[in-house]
Structure formats: structure tokens, C-alpha cells
C-alpha positions as CSV (number, residue, x, y, z in Angstrom):
1,I,173.8,85.9,52.2
2,I,173.9,86.2,55.9
3,F,170.0,85.5,56.4
4,P,168.9,83.7,53.4
5,R,165.2,83.3,54.5
6,L,164.6,86.4,56.3
7,R,161.2,87.7,55.1
8,Y,160.3,90.8,57.2
9,I,162.5,94.1,58.2
10,Q,161.2,96.8,60.2
11,L,163.7,99.7,60.7
12,R,162.3,102.0,63.6
13,S,164.1,105.2,64.9
14,V,167.5,104.6,63.2
15,G,169.7,107.2,61.9
16,L,170.0,105.9,58.3
17,E,169.8,108.2,55.2
18,I,169.1,105.4,52.8
19,V,168.3,101.7,53.0
20,P,171.5,100.0,53.7
21,E,173.3,98.2,50.8
22,E,173.8,95.2,52.5
23,F,170.0,94.5,52.2
24,Q,170.7,93.7,48.5
25,G,171.4,90.2,48.9
26,L,168.1,89.5,50.8
27,S,166.6,87.5,48.0
28,S,163.5,86.2,50.4
29,L,162.6,89.6,51.8
30,R,158.9,90.3,51.2
31,H,158.0,93.0,53.5
32,L,160.1,96.3,54.4
33,R,158.7,98.7,56.9
34,I,160.6,101.9,57.6
35,Q,159.1,104.1,60.7
36,D,160.3,107.0,62.5
37,C,163.5,107.5,60.7
38,N,164.2,111.2,60.7
39,L,167.1,111.3,58.5
40,L,165.7,109.0,55.8
41,K,166.0,110.9,52.5
42,G,164.8,107.9,50.2
43,I,165.1,104.3,48.8
44,P,167.7,103.2,46.4
45,E,166.9,102.2,42.7
46,W,168.4,98.7,43.6
47,I,165.3,98.0,45.9
48,E,163.4,96.9,42.9
49,T,165.9,94.0,42.2
50,L,164.7,92.3,45.4
51,V,162.4,89.8,43.6
52,S,160.5,88.6,46.5
53,L,159.6,92.3,48.0
54,E,155.8,92.7,47.8
55,R,155.5,95.4,50.2
56,I,157.0,98.6,51.5
57,L,155.9,100.8,54.1
58,I,157.4,104.4,54.9
59,Y,155.9,106.1,57.9
60,K,156.8,109.1,59.8
61,C,159.9,109.7,57.9
62,P,159.9,113.7,57.6
63,Q,162.8,113.9,55.2
64,V,160.7,111.8,52.8
65,T,158.8,114.4,51.1
66,S,157.6,112.7,48.1
67,S,156.2,109.4,46.8
68,P,159.1,106.8,46.3
69,E,157.9,106.4,42.8
70,Q,158.9,110.0,42.3
71,M,162.4,109.6,44.0
72,V,163.5,106.4,42.2
73,K,162.2,104.7,39.1
74,L,160.4,101.8,40.6
75,S,158.3,100.5,37.7
76,N,157.3,97.4,39.7
77,F,155.7,99.1,42.5
78,H,152.5,101.2,43.0
79,F,152.5,103.6,45.9
80,K,149.6,105.3,47.8
81,T,149.8,108.2,50.1
82,Q,148.3,107.6,53.6
83,R,147.5,109.7,56.7
84,R,147.8,107.9,59.8
85,F,146.6,108.9,63.4
86,G,148.1,112.6,64.2
87,G,147.9,113.4,60.2
88,E,151.4,112.2,59.7
89,E,151.9,111.2,55.9
90,G,153.3,107.8,54.9
91,Y,153.8,105.7,51.8
92,W,152.5,102.2,51.1
93,G,153.5,100.4,48.3
94,E,152.8,97.1,46.5
95,R,154.4,95.1,43.6
96,R,152.4,95.5,40.7
97,G,150.7,92.2,39.6
98,N,150.8,90.6,43.0
99,G,147.2,90.2,43.2
100,S,146.3,92.1,46.2
101,T,147.0,95.8,45.0
102,S,143.6,97.9,44.7
103,S,143.4,101.1,42.7
């Protein structure tokens, strides 16, 4: 593991179609924010294996046309669709049972 204590990653304006597999070993990662990634098509199922991950935000990624829950089987996360300034749609997900999820 290269960064064993890394807790937050923001991917912004990068040409990725999926979240890199190299992130699988980030056992301390708590927050993943993906923004302005025009090629991003989705997130992989292994994202659920990141046991410390509490929040995922996907915003201004036009290729992501459905909730991450619909793209892959993420039973541990609950996602909400949100609209931001300018009307762009985004997805905010929180791990179920972490105490901060509101329905």
C-alpha cells in the first residue's frame, strides 16, 4: 500500500472511464469525490470492499447517467440524486448505518 493513511481523494477533470484499480488497496480511504470527469462511465463493484469508505460524490460526469446503485451492486451504500448550480445532476452516497445518512 503506497498511502496507508490516505483518507480523501478528489478526481477532477481527469480522463478516466472507471475508478482506477490501484485504489483497491486504500484501506483508510473515507471520502471519494469525482468531479468534471467527462469520460467516467461508472464505479467498479470492488469499491464496496473499501471498508473505511463512508462517502462517494459523483458530480458533473455526463457519462454517468444512472445512480451508482443501479450501475453496480452496492448494498452498503445509499445514494441520492442532487442538482447543483446550473442544474447539473450528481450523486451523493453514504455508507448505510454510519449514523449520518438521512432518508
